C-alpha positions in Angstrom: -45.8 -37.1 -7.8 -43.9 -35.1 -5.2 -41.5 -32.3 -5.8 -38.9 -32.0 -3.0 -37.5 -28.6 -2.2 -34.3 -28.1 -0.2 -34.7 -28.7 3.6 -37.1 -31.6 3.0 -40.1 -29.3 2.3 -42.6 -30.7 -0.2 -45.3 -29.2 -2.4 -47.5 -32.1 -3.4 -49.8 -31.3 -6.3 -53.3 -32.6 -6.1 -53.7 -33.0 -9.9 -51.7 -32.8 -13.1 -48.2 -33.5 -11.6 -47.3 -29.8 -11.3 -46.9 -27.5 -8.3 -49.6 -24.9 -7.9 -48.8 -22.0 -10.2 -46.9 -24.0 -12.7 -48.3 -24.3 -16.2 -48.5 -27.3 -18.4 -50.4 -28.4 -21.5 -53.9 -29.5 -20.5 -53.0 -29.5 -16.8 -55.4 -28.8 -14.0 -53.7 -27.9 -10.8 -55.5 -27.2 -7.5 -54.3 -24.8 -4.8 -53.2 -27.5 -2.4 -50.0 -26.6 -0.7 -48.5 -29.1 1.7 -45.8 -28.2 4.3 -43.2 -30.5 5.7 -39.8 -30.1 7.2 -38.8 -28.2 10.3 -36.6 -25.3 11.5 -35.9 -23.2 14.5 -36.1 -19.4 14.9 -34.9 -17.1 17.7 -36.6 -13.7 18.0 -34.5 -10.8 16.8 -34.0 -7.6 18.8 -37.4 -6.3 17.7 -39.2 -9.6 18.7 -39.6 -10.9 15.2 -39.3 -14.5 14.1 -38.0 -15.7 10.7 -40.2 -17.9 8.6 -38.0 -20.7 7.1 -37.2 -20.0 3.4 -39.1 -23.0 1.9 -42.1 -22.4 4.1 -42.0 -18.7 3.2 -42.0 -19.5 -0.5 -45.1 -21.8 -0.1 -46.9 -19.3 2.1 -46.3 -16.6 -0.5 -47.5 -18.9 -3.2 -50.6 -19.8 -1.2 -51.3 -16.1 -0.6 -51.4 -15.2 -4.3 -47.9 -13.8 -4.4 -48.3 -11.6 -1.3 -46.2 -11.8 1.8 -49.3 -12.7 4.0 -49.1 -15.3 6.7 -52.2 -16.5 8.6 -51.7 -17.5 12.2 -53.9 -19.2 14.7 -53.7 -21.6 17.7 -54.1 -25.3 17.4 -57.2 -26.4 19.4 -55.7 -29.7 20.6 -51.9 -29.3 20.6 -51.4 -26.0 22.3 -49.1 -24.7 19.6 -49.6 -21.9 17.0 -50.3 -22.7 13.4 -49.4 -20.9 10.2 -50.5 -21.1 6.6 -51.3 -19.0 3.5 -54.5 -17.4 2.5 -55.7 -20.3 0.3 -55.9 -22.5 3.5 -58.3 -20.0 5.0 -60.6 -20.4 2.0 -60.2 -24.2 2.4 -61.3 -24.0 6.1 -64.4 -22.0 5.1 -65.3 -24.5 2.4 -64.6 -27.4 4.7 -67.2 -26.1 7.2 -69.7 -25.7 4.3 -69.1 -29.3 3.4 -69.5 -30.5 7.1 -72.8 -28.5 7.2 -74.0 -30.1 4.0 -73.1 -33.6 5.3 -74.9 -32.9 8.6 -78.0 -31.8 6.8 -78.0 -34.9 4.6 -77.6 -37.1 7.6 -80.2 -35.1 9.5 -77.7 -34.4 12.3 -77.4 -31.1 14.2 -74.5 -29.0 13.2 -73.8 -25.4 14.1 -72.0 -24.0 11.1 -71.7 -20.5 12.5 -70.0 -21.7 15.6 -67.7 -23.9 13.6 -66.7 -20.9 11.4 -66.1 -18.9 14.5 -63.8 -21.6 15.9 -61.9 -22.1 12.6 -61.8 -18.6 11.1 -62.4 -16.2 14.0 -59.1 -17.0 15.7 -57.0 -16.4 12.6 -54.7 -13.3 12.6 -53.2 -12.2 9.2 -49.8 -10.7 9.4 -47.3 -9.4 6.8 -43.7 -10.7 6.6 -40.8 -9.0 4.9 -38.8 -10.5 2.1 -36.4 -11.9 4.6 -39.3 -13.8 6.2 -39.4 -11.7 9.4 -42.8 -11.4 11.1 -44.3 -10.5 14.4 -46.2 -13.3 16.1 -49.5 -11.8 17.4 -49.3 -11.3 21.2 -52.5 -13.3 21.9 -51.2 -16.2 19.9 -47.8 -16.0 21.6 -49.5 -16.1 25.0 -51.8 -19.0 24.2 -48.9 -21.1 22.8 -46.5 -20.1 25.6 -44.0 -18.7 23.1 -41.3 -16.3 24.3 -38.0 -15.9 22.4 -37.7 -19.1 20.3 -39.9 -21.2 18.1 -39.8 -24.5 16.2 -41.6 -24.6 12.9 -43.0 -28.0 12.0 -44.6 -28.7 8.7 -47.5 -31.1 9.0 -49.5 -30.9 5.7 -51.9 -28.1 4.8 -50.4 -26.0 7.6 -47.3 -25.8 9.8 -47.1 -25.8 13.6 -45.2 -23.2 15.5 -44.1 -24.5 18.9 -42.4 -23.3 22.0 -39.5 -25.7 21.9 -39.9 -26.9 25.5 -43.6 -27.5 25.0 -43.0 -29.7 22.0 -40.4 -31.8 23.9 -42.9 -32.2 26.8 -45.6 -33.4 24.5 -45.5 -37.3 24.3 -47.8 -37.3 21.2 -45.1 -35.8 19.0 -42.7 -38.2 17.2 -39.6 -39.2 19.3 -37.3 -38.2 16.4 -38.7 -34.6 16.5 -38.8 -34.4 20.3 -35.2 -35.6 20.5 -34.0 -33.1 17.8 -35.7 -30.2 19.6 -34.3 -31.4 23.0 -30.7 -31.4 21.5 -31.3 -27.8 20.2 -32.5 -26.7 23.6 -29.5 -28.3 25.3 -27.0 -26.7 22.8 -28.7 -23.3 23.2 -28.4 -23.6 27.0 -24.7 -24.4 26.7 -24.3 -21.2 24.6 -24.2 -22.9 21.2 -27.1 -21.0 19.8 
Protein backbone atom coordinates (compact mmCIF):
# COMPACT_ATOMS: atom_id res chain seq x y z
CA UNK A 1 0.00 0.00 0.00
CA UNK A 2 1.36 3.45 -0.91
CA UNK A 3 0.24 6.76 0.41
CA UNK A 4 0.88 9.58 -2.02
CA UNK A 5 1.57 13.04 -0.74
CA UNK A 6 1.34 16.21 -2.85
CA UNK A 7 4.26 16.68 -5.25
CA UNK A 8 4.45 12.93 -5.92
CA UNK A 9 6.40 12.11 -2.75
CA UNK A 10 5.57 8.73 -1.23
CA UNK A 11 5.93 7.19 2.18
CA UNK A 12 5.63 3.45 1.71
CA UNK A 13 5.07 1.51 4.92
CA UNK A 14 6.91 -1.76 5.31
CA UNK A 15 4.16 -3.41 7.37
CA UNK A 16 0.63 -2.76 8.53
CA UNK A 17 -0.53 -0.43 5.75
CA UNK A 18 0.20 2.71 7.76
CA UNK A 19 2.81 5.43 7.47
CA UNK A 20 5.42 5.37 10.24
CA UNK A 21 4.07 7.19 13.27
CA UNK A 22 0.44 6.37 12.53
CA UNK A 23 -1.41 4.13 14.95
CA UNK A 24 -3.85 1.39 14.14
CA UNK A 25 -5.31 -1.61 15.93
CA UNK A 26 -2.77 -4.41 16.05
CA UNK A 27 -0.51 -2.72 13.53
CA UNK A 28 3.23 -3.08 13.42
CA UNK A 29 4.93 -0.31 11.50
CA UNK A 30 8.64 -0.07 10.77
CA UNK A 31 10.60 3.16 10.48
CA UNK A 32 11.02 2.81 6.71
CA UNK A 33 10.64 6.18 5.03
CA UNK A 34 10.93 6.34 1.26
CA UNK A 35 11.53 9.54 -0.67
CA UNK A 36 10.42 10.18 -4.23
CA UNK A 37 9.66 13.28 -6.26
CA UNK A 38 11.95 16.18 -7.04
CA UNK A 39 12.35 19.94 -6.66
CA UNK A 40 14.78 22.79 -7.23
CA UNK A 41 16.19 25.25 -4.70
CA UNK A 42 18.27 28.38 -5.21
CA UNK A 43 20.39 29.55 -2.28
CA UNK A 44 19.10 32.57 -0.43
CA UNK A 45 21.22 35.61 0.46
CA UNK A 46 22.74 33.73 3.39
CA UNK A 47 23.63 30.70 1.25
CA UNK A 48 20.86 28.46 2.61
CA UNK A 49 18.86 26.02 0.51
CA UNK A 50 15.23 25.07 1.17
CA UNK A 51 14.29 21.45 1.70
CA UNK A 52 11.09 20.71 -0.28
CA UNK A 53 8.00 20.56 1.94
CA UNK A 54 7.16 16.86 1.56
CA UNK A 55 10.80 15.79 1.92
CA UNK A 56 11.06 18.07 4.97
CA UNK A 57 8.05 16.36 6.57
CA UNK A 58 9.56 12.92 5.97
CA UNK A 59 13.01 13.97 7.26
CA UNK A 60 11.42 15.36 10.42
CA UNK A 61 9.42 12.16 10.85
CA UNK A 62 12.55 10.05 10.30
CA UNK A 63 14.39 12.19 12.86
CA UNK A 64 11.94 11.62 15.69
CA UNK A 65 10.14 14.93 15.22
CA UNK A 66 13.36 16.97 15.21
CA UNK A 67 14.41 19.30 12.39
CA UNK A 68 17.58 17.23 11.80
CA UNK A 69 18.90 16.48 8.33
CA UNK A 70 21.79 14.09 7.68
CA UNK A 71 23.94 14.94 4.67
CA UNK A 72 26.70 13.02 2.92
CA UNK A 73 28.21 12.47 -0.51
CA UNK A 74 27.19 9.62 -2.81
CA UNK A 75 30.21 7.40 -3.45
CA UNK A 76 29.34 6.67 -7.08
CA UNK A 77 27.23 9.54 -8.43
CA UNK A 78 29.13 12.62 -7.27
CA UNK A 79 26.03 14.19 -5.72
CA UNK A 80 25.17 14.91 -2.10
CA UNK A 81 22.64 12.77 -0.24
CA UNK A 82 20.12 13.64 2.45
CA UNK A 83 18.01 11.63 4.91
CA UNK A 84 16.68 11.54 8.46
CA UNK A 85 18.30 10.06 11.56
CA UNK A 86 16.54 6.69 11.18
CA UNK A 87 18.46 6.04 7.95
CA UNK A 88 21.74 6.57 9.80
CA UNK A 89 20.70 3.75 12.15
CA UNK A 90 19.74 1.64 9.11
CA UNK A 91 23.24 2.16 7.63
CA UNK A 92 24.84 0.99 10.87
CA UNK A 93 22.63 -2.09 11.03
CA UNK A 94 23.26 -2.84 7.36
CA UNK A 95 27.02 -2.96 7.98
CA UNK A 96 26.44 -5.30 10.94
CA UNK A 97 24.42 -7.58 8.64
CA UNK A 98 27.11 -7.50 5.92
CA UNK A 99 29.69 -8.36 8.55
CA UNK A 100 27.56 -11.28 9.79
CA UNK A 101 27.04 -12.59 6.24
CA UNK A 102 30.77 -12.36 5.50
CA UNK A 103 31.59 -14.33 8.65
CA UNK A 104 28.99 -16.97 7.78
CA UNK A 105 30.47 -17.32 4.28
CA UNK A 106 34.04 -17.22 5.64
CA UNK A 107 34.80 -14.15 3.52
CA UNK A 108 37.00 -11.25 4.61
CA UNK A 109 35.10 -8.06 5.45
CA UNK A 110 36.37 -4.93 7.17
CA UNK A 111 33.35 -3.73 9.12
CA UNK A 112 35.21 -0.81 10.69
CA UNK A 113 36.26 0.51 7.29
CA UNK A 114 32.74 0.08 5.95
CA UNK A 115 31.32 2.00 8.94
CA UNK A 116 33.87 4.77 8.29
CA UNK A 117 32.79 4.97 4.65
CA UNK A 118 29.07 4.96 5.39
CA UNK A 119 28.83 6.83 8.69
CA UNK A 120 32.04 8.85 8.99
CA UNK A 121 31.14 11.12 6.08
CA UNK A 122 27.69 12.11 7.41
CA UNK A 123 27.13 15.68 8.59
CA UNK A 124 24.05 16.38 10.73
CA UNK A 125 22.54 19.83 10.27
CA UNK A 126 19.48 21.59 11.61
CA UNK A 127 16.85 23.13 9.37
CA UNK A 128 14.32 25.75 10.37
CA UNK A 129 10.54 25.35 10.12
CA UNK A 130 10.68 26.84 6.62
CA UNK A 131 13.11 24.08 5.58
CA UNK A 132 16.15 26.38 5.26
CA UNK A 133 19.50 24.73 5.95
CA UNK A 134 23.18 25.23 5.26
CA UNK A 135 24.80 22.58 3.10
CA UNK A 136 28.13 21.70 4.73
CA UNK A 137 31.03 23.36 2.80
CA UNK A 138 32.91 20.07 2.34
CA UNK A 139 29.83 18.41 0.88
CA UNK A 140 29.17 21.40 -1.39
CA UNK A 141 32.71 21.23 -2.69
CA UNK A 142 32.69 17.46 -3.24
CA UNK A 143 29.38 17.67 -5.14
CA UNK A 144 30.37 20.84 -7.04
CA UNK A 145 27.33 22.69 -5.69
CA UNK A 146 27.29 26.47 -5.83
CA UNK A 147 24.04 28.45 -5.79
CA UNK A 148 21.36 25.97 -6.93
CA UNK A 149 20.43 22.36 -6.21
CA UNK A 150 18.05 19.73 -7.51
CA UNK A 151 16.51 17.42 -4.90
CA UNK A 152 15.77 13.95 -6.27
CA UNK A 153 14.01 11.34 -4.11
CA UNK A 154 15.35 7.84 -4.79
CA UNK A 155 14.06 5.65 -1.95
CA UNK A 156 15.56 5.58 1.53
CA UNK A 157 17.37 8.86 0.83
CA UNK A 158 17.26 11.73 -1.62
CA UNK A 159 20.03 13.01 -3.84
CA UNK A 160 21.07 16.67 -3.95
CA UNK A 161 22.59 17.55 -7.32
CA UNK A 162 24.32 20.47 -8.89
CA UNK A 163 21.81 20.80 -11.76
CA UNK A 164 24.47 20.89 -14.49
CA UNK A 165 26.13 17.75 -13.11
CA UNK A 166 22.86 15.82 -13.21
CA UNK A 167 22.22 16.85 -16.83
CA UNK A 168 25.75 15.73 -17.77
CA UNK A 169 25.29 12.32 -16.13
CA UNK A 170 24.06 9.83 -18.76
CA UNK A 171 23.03 7.32 -16.08
CA UNK A 172 20.17 9.51 -14.85
CA UNK A 173 16.76 9.02 -16.51
CA UNK A 174 16.24 11.13 -19.65
CA UNK A 175 12.97 12.50 -18.24
CA UNK A 176 14.80 13.92 -15.21
CA UNK A 177 17.81 15.17 -17.21
CA UNK A 178 15.48 16.94 -19.66
CA UNK A 179 13.45 18.52 -16.84
CA UNK A 180 16.60 19.86 -15.19
CA UNK A 181 17.97 21.09 -18.53
CA UNK A 182 14.76 23.05 -19.16
CA UNK A 183 15.05 24.61 -15.69
CA UNK A 184 18.70 25.56 -16.31
CA UNK A 185 17.76 27.12 -19.67
CA UNK A 186 14.84 29.06 -18.17
CA UNK A 187 17.05 30.32 -15.36
CA UNK A 188 19.71 31.45 -17.85
CA UNK A 189 17.03 33.39 -19.73
CA UNK A 190 16.09 35.15 -16.49
CA UNK A 191 12.99 33.08 -15.80
CA UNK A 192 14.15 31.89 -12.34
